[in-house]
C-alpha positions, 0 to 999 in steps of 0.5 A: 692030522692037524698036529702033524702040520704044526711046527715042532720045537726043532723046526721052531728053533731052526727057524729062529736061528735061521732068521737071525744067522741068515743074514746077520753075521754075514752082513754085519761083521765088518761093520761092527769091527769098524765100530768096536774093534777088539770089543766087537764080541762084547757088542754081540753079547750086549745086543743079545741080552736085549734080544733075550729080554725082548724074546721073553716079552714077545713070547709071553704077550703072544701066549697071553693073547693067543694070537699071531701078529707080533707088535701090531696085535699087541697094540690092538689088544690094549686098544692103541689102534692108532699107534698099532697102525703107525708102528706097523708101517714103520716095522714094514719099512724095517723088514724092507730094509732087512731084505735089502741088507740080505740081498746086498750081502748075497750080491757081494758074496756071490760076485766076489767069487765070480769076480766079473765086475763092480756092477755085478753085486747090485745086479745080483742083489736086484735079481735075487729079490726078483726071483724070490718074489716070484717064488713067493707069488707062486706059493712055494715055501720052504718046508720045516725039514729043509729049514732044519737041514740048511740051518745046521749046514751053515752052522757047521761051516761057521763053527768050522771057520771059527774053530780054525781061527781060534786054533791059531790063537792070535789076539794081536789080530783083533787090533791089526791095522786099526787103533785100539778102541775103548770098551764103551764102543761095544755099547755103540756097536751093539745098538748099531748091529741090532738087526742081527738078532731081529729074526726070532720075532718073525715067529710071533707071526706064526703062533697059530702054526706052532705045536704047543706054542705056550711051551715051544715059543718061549723055549725055542726063542730063548735057546735060539738066541743063546746059541746065536750069541755063542756063534756070533762071538766065536765067528767074530774072534775066529775070523778076526784072528785069521785075517786081522781087523783091518782086512775085515773092515776094508772088505766088510761086504764079504768079510767071512769070504776073506776069512774062509779063503785064508783058512782053506784057500779056494775050498774055504772061499766056496764053502763060505760063499755057499753058506752066505748065498743060501743063508741070505736067500732063505732069510729074504724068502722068509722075511718077504713071506712074513712081511706080506702076511703082516701087510695083509693083517694090517690091511684087514684092520683097515690100517693099510689100503684094501689093495694089500688084501688082494690075493692071487690064485695061490692065496698070496697077497699079490700087491703086498709082495710086489710092493715089498720086493720092489722097494727092497730091490731099489734100496739094495741097488742104491744103498750102502751096507752101513746105511742099510744096517744102521737104519734097520737096527734103529727101527727094530730097536724102536719096535722091541722097546715098545713091545717090552714096555707093553709087556711091562704094562701088562704085567707078564711073568718077570715084568721087571725084565721087560722094563729093563729091556725097554730101558735098554732099547731106549739107551741103544736108540739114543746111542746109535742116533747120536753116533749116526748124527755125528758120523753119517747123519743122512740115514738118520734124517731120512728115517726120522722124516719117514717116521714123521710122515707116517705119524702125520700122514697115515691117519689122513690117508686112511681117512681118505681111503675110508671116505 
């Protein structure tokens, strides 16, 4: 009876792909083309390689400890409870930023079709978070079958759009209206849009819900990332060849909608918008639920106030969901796409780098891969930090201040709570 409720390989794979593609390509395509130009496809490969190594580290550590909880659990298991608490706070902020990116993307894609006013995207972004917060509080979750159907639906639309663009093979469009970039910009681009791959590691919070997790988790995450790398490359090349690099940069908030309209007119626009709306909404819902459970787990270890342990009648961590959704709604309303993507990518690079280093220290299978992943994350962090400092330092400065406040303020706050 219990085994029937466990997630199969198909469901696990679909959850991993859905978590990555859910907001990834819809949110970052214009951003990455602006940075890397004709090398945008290479940025997705480089970021994907780091994600692959990180997926190996996450999977093997989850199997080693046979527990859900991701980085927070791993650090607790090796008796770094202080670091675990601080990292969990920073990671929660990363998820809040990710939700705000998805909501921002949802608002702009839907508003582009409706074409009512410049105020509408922000209102829609705020509204979708509010609606899905209420859904979560009622305890209504997506079933595995629904997730499988929605994932394959959006993949069908994205692949169709890509094939349409590649059919009219026109490499000149990759640099249309922009200056030709050097290949090294692909490295900076990979670091900047790393959040496009973060979704797979939400599965580390669902270890107990997987069927044969020791086989399913590593197999599903690795193959899912490989599939997503391929999808991102095809979409990047196909969409750019349809409308040109300059158009995707100028309309980066709705880049794929522009490509869909170019391919099939109003039908293409509507199809891409539907895919974007369902994808981002599903990603918001899943991330909100998982982050709420993460906050509850952290509170159980007394690394967050006891308030976040309180559940409603549907056994949902009430104050955790409200806090996450409230902060994400504010950020989605006042932030810019570049700022939100850059900040979220940095946080996940830091987290993945730490997990890779833990995996190397714990001598998991193929530990040299984990070490290379940790080094790759460090290089990516330095590159994206340098790039942000040079071009738009405000998000980086705010993020550094948040990290400093967490490292200094968390122990003091938790001591006061315990007293």
